[in-house]
N, C-alpha and C positions, 0 to 999 in steps of 0.2 A: 171578206174588202178589203185586210190589208194587205193582202198579195197583190190582191188587183191593183190596187194605188204605187203600190211599191215598183210592181210588175211597169205600170206607165210610163214611173218615175224613170227607170234606172234605163227603157230604150228611151225616152226623150234626152237623156244625158248624154248616150249613145251617139245617137244623131246629131247634137250639137257638136261632138268633141271631130265627130267620125268628118265632119263637113266644115268643123274654123282645120283640122290639121290637112287637110289634103291639098290648099293652097298652099299651105308654107312645105310642103315632101316636095312636092312639083316648081314651086319658084320660090325661095326661102328669100333673095334678097328685095323683091318687088310687093311679098307679105310684111315686110315689115315698118313699109310706108301708114298702111290707113290707121296703124298705130299708135303715131311720130317715133316712130324710132328710123335710125338715118341701115342705113346697108351695111348689115354685117361684115366684117373682117375677114369669119371664120365661117361661111353658109352653112356647113358639114353641122355646129352648133344645131341651129336652128333645123334643118330638119332633123335630125336624130332626134329631139324634143319636140316636135310634130310626128315623127313617128311613134314614141312614148304615149303625145297624146291619142293616135289613133290608136296605138291598140289596150290600151285602156278604154275608148271607147269601145272596143268587140269585148270588153271584158264587164262593160256595164253592159252589152244586150245582150250576153249570155246568162248574166244576174236575173235581167226583165223577163227572159225564155223561160225560168227555172227556181224562180223563186225561195222555193222549201230545196229544193236538192242545191240548189247553187249557196244555200246562207252564208258558207263560210268564207263569201268572195266579199260580201257586201261593205266590213269592217276597211278592206280596202278598197273600195268604192274611197268613205270617206276620206281615209288615211291619204290618198294619194290627190283629193282635193286641197286636202287641212297643206299638206306638202306646198303643192304649184300654190295655195291661197297666201302661206304664210311667207314664204321665198318673195314674193310679189311682194306683198304691202313691206316689206323690209328693203326689197328695192327703191319700193315707190317713195319710204321717208326717207332713205341710204340717195336721192337722186337719182337711180338710176334707169326708175321705172317711169314710163311717163303716164299721163291722166288718165292717155286714151286706152293702153294696155290695165291700169289697174281697173278703168275702169268696166272693159273685159272680163280683166279676174273677178270681181265684185259678181257680175249678171251670171259667169259659167262656174264659178266653182262657191263663196263666202255666200252665194243665196240660200245652194243647195246643198254644204254642209251639215245644216240641223236637221231636212226632213230625211238625209241618210241618217242620218245620227239613230236620228227619233226611226223610220225603219228596223235597224238594224234592231235595236233594244225591243223591237214590239216583236220582231220576227224570230228571235231567241229567247222572247219571253212564252212564245207560242207555243215553239220547237220543246221548250223544258216542261211545258202543262201538258202538251202530249205524249210525252215519251212515259 
C-alpha cells in the first residue's frame, strides 16, 4: 500500500512540475508577472531554472512508475524540493521573493517535503526488511 500511495504522490508532483515549468521555458518574461515579479533582466536564468524544474518532474515520474526499482531516486525528490523551498524562503525573508511566489513554493514544495521524506524512509525500511 505504501508503494501505491508513493507512486501517486510522485506522479502528481511530476505533473505539477512539468505543467508549471513549460510556460516559463517558452515565455520566461511573461511567466514572472502572475507571481508579482518584474520582467527578468536575464530571461535565460528563468528558462534554466524552469528547465531544471521540468527535469526534476521527469525524475518524479520515473520514481512514481517504479517505486521499488527507483527507490534510490526518492531522496533526490525531497532534496531538490528542500533546496528550492529553503532558497526561496530565504529570498522571501530578505525581500527578494514576492508573496505570490512564496505561496507557490509553499504549495509545490514545503507541503510535499514531509510526505516524500516519509515515503523515502518507509520504502527504505521495507527494502531492508525484504533483504
